[in-house]
KOLNU-876187 format. One record per atom (N, C-alpha, C, O): z, x, y. Coordinates in steps of 0.1 Angstrom, whole numbers, padded with zeros to 4 digits, always signed. Example, Ala and Ser with C-alpha at 12.3 -4.5 7.8 and 13.67 -1.06 7.14 Angstrom:
BEGIN
+0078+0132-0057 +0078+0123-0045 +0078+0132-0033 +0085+0142-0033 +0071+0128-0022 +0071+0137-0011 +0079+0129+0000 +0080+0134+0011 
END
This chain:
BEGIN
+0142-0048+0052 +0154-0054+0046 +0165-0053+0057 +0173-0063+0058 +0166-0042+0064 +0176-0041+0074 +0175-0051+0086 +0185-0056+0091 +0163-0055+0089 +0161-0064+0100 +0163-0079+0095 +0165-0088+0103 +0162-0081+0082 +0163-0094+0076 +0178-0098+0074 +0180-0110+0071 +0187-0089+0076 +0201-0092+0073 +0207-0104+0081 +0214-0111+0075 +0204-0105+0094 +0210-0117+0100 +0204-0130+0095 +0210-0141+0097 +0192-0130+0089 +0186-0142+0084 +0187-0143+0069 +0179-0151+0063 +0196-0136+0063 +0197-0136+0048 +0199-0149+0042 +0193-0152+0032 +0207-0157+0049 +0210-0170+0044 +0198-0180+0045 +0198-0191+0039 +0188-0177+0053 +0177-0186+0055 +0167-0186+0043 +0161-0196+0041 +0166-0175+0036 +0156-0173+0026 +0163-0169+0012 +0173-0162+0012 +0157-0174+0001 +0162-0171-0012 +0159-0156-0015 +0151-0150-0008 +0165-0151-0025 +0162-0137-0030 +0147-0135-0032 +0141-0125-0029 +0141-0145-0039 +0126-0144-0042 +0118-0144-0030 +0109-0136-0029 +0121-0152-0020 +0114-0152-0007 +0116-0139+0000 +0107-0134+0006 +0128-0133+0000 +0130-0121+0007 +0122-0110+0000 +0115-0102+0007 +0122-0110-0014 +0114-0099-0021 +0099-0101-0018 +0092-0091-0016 +0094-0114-0017 +0080-0116-0014 +0076-0111+0000 +0066-0105+0002 +0085-0113+0009 +0083-0109+0023 +0083-0093+0024 +0074-0088+0031 +0092-0087+0017 +0092-0072+0016 +0079-0067+0010 +0073-0058+0015 +0075-0073-0001 +0062-0070-0008 +0050-0071+0001 +0042-0062+0001 +0049-0082+0009 +0038-0085+0018 +0038-0074+0029 +0028-0069+0033 +0050-0071+0034 +0051-0061+0044 +0046-0047+0040 +0039-0040+0047 +0050-0044+0027 +0046-0031+0022 +0031-0030+0020 +0025-0020+0022 +0025-0042+0015 +0011-0042+0013 +0003-0041+0027 -0007-0035+0028 +0008-0048+0037 +0002-0047+0050 +0003-0033+0056 -0007-0029+0062 +0014-0027+0054 +0015-0013+0060 +0006-0003+0052 +0000+0006+0058 +0004-0005+0039 -0005+0003+0031 -0019+0000+0035 -0027+0009+0037 -0023-0012+0037 -0036-0015+0041 -0039-0010+0055 -0050-0005+0057 -0030-0011+0063 -0032-0005+0077 -0034+0010+0076 -0042+0016+0084 -0027+0017+0067 -0028+0031+0066 -0041+0035+0061 -0046+0047+0063 -0048+0026+0053 -0062+0029+0048 -0072+0028+0059 -0084+0031+0057 -0068+0025+0071 -0077+0025+0083 -0070+0032+0094 -0071+0028+0106 -0064+0043+0091 -0055+0050+0100 -0063+0055+0113 -0057+0055+0124 -0075+0059+0111 -0083+0064+0122 -0091+0054+0129 -0097+0056+0140 -0092+0041+0124 -0099+0030+0130 -0114+0032+0128 -0122+0025+0135 -0118+0040+0119 -0133+0042+0116 -0138+0034+0105 -0150+0035+0103 -0130+0025+0099 -0135+0016+0088 -0143+0023+0077 -0154+0019+0073 -0137+0035+0073 -0144+0043+0063 -0142+0039+0048 -0150+0042+0040 -0132+0031+0046 -0130+0026+0032 -0140+0015+0029 -0140+0005+0036 -0148+0017+0019 -0158+0008+0015 -0155-0001+0003 -0158-0012+0002 -0148+0006-0007 -0144-0002-0019 -0130+0003-0023 -0126+0015-0021 -0123-0007-0028 -0109-0004-0033 -0108-0011-0047 -0109-0023-0048 -0105-0003-0057 -0104-0009-0071 -0091-0005-0076 -0086+0006-0074 -0084-0015-0081 -0071-0014-0087 -0071-0016-0102 -0077-0025-0107 -0063-0007-0109 -0061-0009-0123 -0046-0007-0126 -0040+0002-0121 -0041-0016-0134 -0026-0016-0136 -0023-0012-0150 -0029-0019-0160 -0015-0003-0153 -0010+0001-0166 +0005-0004-0166 +0010-0011-0157 +0012-0002-0177 +0026-0006-0178 +0035+0000-0168 +0044-0006-0163 +0033+0013-0165 +0042+0020-0156 +0035+0025-0143 +0041+0033-0135 +0022+0022-0141 +0015+0028-0130 +0004+0019-0125 -0002+0011-0132 +0001+0020-0112 -0010+0013-0106 -0020+0023-0101 -0016+0031-0092 -0032+0023-0106 -0042+0033-0102 -0051+0027-0091 -0055+0015-0094 -0053+0033-0080 -0060+0028-0069 -0072+0038-0066 -0069+0049-0062 -0084+0033-0068 -0096+0041-0066 -0101+0037-0052 -0105+0025-0051 -0102+0046-0043 -0106+0043-0029 -0119+0051-0027 -0120+0063-0027 -0130+0043-0024 -0143+0049-0022 -0145+0048-0006 -0144+0038+0000 -0148+0060+0000 -0148+0061+0014 -0162+0067+0018 -0170+0073+0011 -0165+0064+0031 -0177+0069+0037 -0172+0080+0047 -0166+0076+0057 -0175+0093+0045 -0171+0103+0054 -0158+0109+0050 -0153+0108+0039 -0152+0117+0060 -0140+0124+0057 -0128+0114+0057 -0125+0107+0066 -0121+0114+0045 -0110+0105+0043 -0096+0111+0043 -0086+0104+0040 -0095+0123+0048 -0082+0130+0048 -0071+0123+0055 -0060+0122+0050 -0073+0118+0068 -0062+0111+0074 -0058+0099+0067 -0046+0096+0066 -0067+0091+0062 -0064+0079+0054 -0056+0083+0042 -0046+0076+0038 -0060+0093+0035 -0054+0097+0023 -0039+0101+0026 -0030+0098+0019 -0037+0109+0037 -0024+0113+0041 -0015+0102+0044 -0004+0101+0039 -0020+0092+0052 -0012+0081+0056 -0009+0071+0044 +0002+0066+0043 -0018+0070+0035 -0016+0062+0023 -0005+0068+0015 +0003+0061+0010 -0005+0081+0013 +0005+0087+0004 +0019+0086+0011 +0029+0085+0004 +0020+0085+0024 +0032+0083+0031 +0038+0068+0029 +0050+0066+0027 +0028+0059+0029 +0032+0045+0028 +0034+0040+0014 +0041+0030+0012 +0029+0047+0004 +0030+0041-0010 +0044+0041-0015 +0047+0033-0023 +0053+0049-0010 +0067+0050-0015 +0074+0036-0014 +0081+0032-0022 +0071+0029-0003 +0077+0016+0000 +0072+0006-0010 +0081-0002-0015 +0060+0006-0013 +0054-0004-0023 +0059+0000-0037 +0061-0009-0045 +0059+0013-0040 +0064+0017-0054 +0078+0012-0056 +0082+0009-0067 +0087+0013-0046 +0100+0009-0047 +0101-0006-0050 +0109-0011-0059 +0093-0014-0044 +0094-0029-0046 +0087-0032-0060 +0093-0041-0067 +0076-0026-0063 +0069-0029-0076 +0076-0023-0088 +0073-0027-0100 +0084-0013-0086 +0090-0005-0096 +0080+0002-0105 +0081+0002-0117 +0069+0006-0099 +0058+0014-0106 +0053+0024-0097 +0053+0023-0085 +0047+0035-0103 +0041+0045-0095 +0027+0041-0091 +0020+0034-0099 +0023+0046-0080 +0009+0043-0074 +0002+0056-0074 +0008+0066-0068 -0010+0057-0079 -0017+0069-0080 -0031+0065-0072 -0038+0057-0075 -0033+0073-0061 -0046+0071-0054 -0056+0081-0059 -0052+0093-0062 -0068+0077-0059 -0080+0086-0062 -0090+0083-0051 -0097+0073-0052 -0091+0092-0041 -0100+0090-0030 -0113+0098-0034 -0113+0109-0040 -0125+0092-0031 -0137+0099-0033 -0147+0094-0023 -0147+0083-0018 -0157+0103-0020 -0168+0099-0011 -0178+0090-0017 -0181+0091-0029 -0183+0081-0009 -0194+0072-0014 -0207+0081-0017 -0210+0089-0010 -0213+0077-0028 -0224+0085-0032 -0237+0078-0029 -0248+0083-0031 
END
């Protein structure tokens, strides 16, 4: 938002919100591969009225990805106006 201020008049409010949403999604997706090991195998989303549940199935130790995802989710929560709950588990 802060970097978009000089270009505020170029885009409508809806376009600005969509760009912020896409940026938050990209940052969250990047955090799910924080170590570069490609350990996330499946991502399942379920949406309730006030919450988005995200089940992440991983191969191996997922602690760094879990930590980074928890840090990045706040930005997306603010835009969606919903809580995001991650549930990480090892692939069986």
